[in-house]
N, C-alpha and C positions, 0 to 999 in steps of 0.2 A: 524744342518743339513749341509751336505757338498754339493758342487756343483754337485756331481754325482746324488744326488736325487733331487736337486733343478732345474738343467738345463734340458730343454726338450730333450728327447731322446727316443729311441725305448723302453727303460725300463719303461717309463711312460705308454705306450700302454700295455706292458706286466703286469705291476702292476694293471692297470685298469681292465684287464681281470681276473687276478688271485686272487687279494686281497679280493674282495667282497665275492665270494663263499667260499674262505678259511676262512674268518672271521665268516661265518655261521657254517662251519663244525668244525673248530678247534679254540681253544684258545691258541695261541702261545705266550709263555712267554720267553723273551730273557734277559740274564744277560751278563755282561762283556762289553768290548769295542774293537773296531777296530780303527786303525789310521784314523784320519779325512781326510788325503790325502796321496798320494804316494802309491806305490805298497805294497802288502802283500800277504801272502799265508795262507789260512784258511784250516785246516786239521781236518775234522769231522769223527766221527764213522759212520758206515753204516749198519743199521739193518732192513731196509725196502726199497722197491722200491720207496716209496713215499717220503723218507726223503730228496732227493735233492730239492724237492719243499719247504719242511719245512726250510731247511738251506738257500735256496735262499730268502725266505721271511724274515727269521731272519737277514740275511746279509743286506737286504734292510732296515729293521727296525733300524739297527745300522748305517744307513746313507751311505752305500756303495753299488755299483752295483754288483749283483751276476754274476760272470763269472766262467765257469767251463772248465776243460780240458776234451774234448770229443773225442771219437774215430774218426780218420780221415775219415773213411768210411761214417759216418753220414753227413759229409759236402758234400758228392756227391749225397745226396737225393734231388731231385727237391723241391723247395720252402722251405723245412725244412732246407736244407743246407744254403740257402740264409738268413734265419732267424738267424741261428747260427752265420754266419759271421757278419750280421748287428748288433747283440747284443754283439759282441766281444768275443764270445766263442773261445777257443784255441784248434786247432786240435792236436791230439796225435798220433804219429806213433808207432805201437806196433810191437814187433818181436825182434829177436836177434840183438844186436848192435844198436838199435834205441832209447834206453833210453836217451842217452846223447844228441842226435839230438833233441828229443822232449823237453828236458829241455832247450836247447839253444833257440829253437823256442819260447817257453813260455817266457823266459827271455827277448827276443827281443820285444815281444808284450807288456809285462809289462813295459819295459823301455820306449816304445813309448807312451803308453797310460797313465802311472802312475796309472793304475788300479790294482785291486787285482784279485786273482784266487782261486777257491775252488778246492782242490785236495783231493780225498779220498785215504788215504794211504793204506787202505786194498785192494784196487783195485777191490773189488767185495763185495757182501753181506757177512757179517761175518758168519763163520761156527761154531763159538763158541756156544755150546749148550745153554748157559744162556744169549746169546746176548751181551757178552762183546766184545770189539774190539779184533780181532785176530791179528796175526803177520802181520806187515806192509811191504809194498814195499818201495823202497828207493827214489821214484820220488820226493816227496815233499822236502825231506832233500837234495837230489842232487841239486834241483833247488835253495834252500835256500843257500847252501854252495857255489854254483857257482856265485851267484849274490849278496849275502849279504842282500837279501830281508827277512824280519822277517817272521817266520812261527808261527802261532797261533793255538794251540790245541783247539779242539772244541768237545763238546758232546751234543747229543740230546737224549731225552727219551720220548716216547709217540707215535712216528710215527708207531711203531710196533703194537699198539693197533688199529689204524685205517686201517692199511694194514700189516698183518702179513708177515713175511719173507716167500717168495714163495707163498703167499696167495692172495686173492682178497681184493680189497678195501671195507671197511665196511661203510655204511651210518652212520654218527655220527652227533651230534649237540653239538658244543662247547667242543669237546674233548680236554682235557688238554695236551699240548705238551710243554716241556721245553727244552730250548737250552741255553748253557753257553759257552762263549769264555774265555779261560784262558790267562795268561800272555805269551808273546812270548818266545819261547825256546831260551836258551842261547847256541849257537853252537860254541862259542869261542874255547872250548877245542878240537874241531874237525877240525878247519879251516886249520891248517897246514897239516892235513892228509885227506883233502877233496876228494882226488881221491882214497883213500884206501878203499877196500871193507869192511875191518873190521871196519873202522871208520863210513862208511855209515850204516852198520848193527847196530853198537852201538847207533848211533844217532837216527836211525829209531826206535829202541826198546825204547829209552828214550821218543820219541814222543808218541808211543803207550801207554806207562805207564802213561804219562800225560793225554792223552785222557781218559784212563780208570779211572784215578783218578777223573777227572771231572764227568765222568759217575757215579762213585760210590757216589759222592756227590748228584747227581740228584736222584739216586735210594735209597739212604740211606743204602748202602751195601758196603762191602769190596771187591775191585776188586782182581782178581788173581795176584799172585806175578810176573808171567811172561806171555807174550802173547801166546795165543793158536796157535799152529802150526797144521793146518789141515793135513799136510802130515804125521804127526806122528800118525794120527787117521784114516788112510785109506781114506782120502778125498783129492780131488784136491783143489787148491786155486781158481778155477773158476767153480767148480761144486760140486755136493753133494758127489760123490764118486770118488776115483782115478781110 
């Protein structure tokens, strides 16, 4: 157990509120490891609105505090915004030209706290028809290359059974949900080209393939050879149709 889970913090309160009911509803099995201390980036797949809770619990079970990159607008909501700040969540500025600023802000927070951050590289729920991870955005890779912080691919399977994509949460009892964390990505081949758009795209696709590889192990199925691009199928990356 690391100091993050041993030392009193707001996460103790959150864990006390979340873990008991989650233990009744779900049986969350976690495989793999995260570093016992120091910053890290965890990059999971996203197939259900409830899976951030699953990944947060899984991260806690691995001995680390779950911190997410969240939309900046959420931090302006009374009380909720204070909770986000108190628990070390990291605001993200979205829009043209703001990606680099958000990565630098996140890097500054991680450097000061020595904590980790959970970044969903897909940016939204997957549009892939069979719930494989779709094409990713470069935020996680951009942050990793700019700071040298290791990025860990992660996959979970089962959250979609308790809350289907775009659906409502279902009452369950000990529903089996599995989460696995893979080995950190080797980004050495991209370091010299870290500001290149092509390098960011190649490294991001490598990350998505690793995520889908882990997901294939959980599902007992073969993942697609390339990541699903919703724009090629008449869909937007943030909605059901373009």
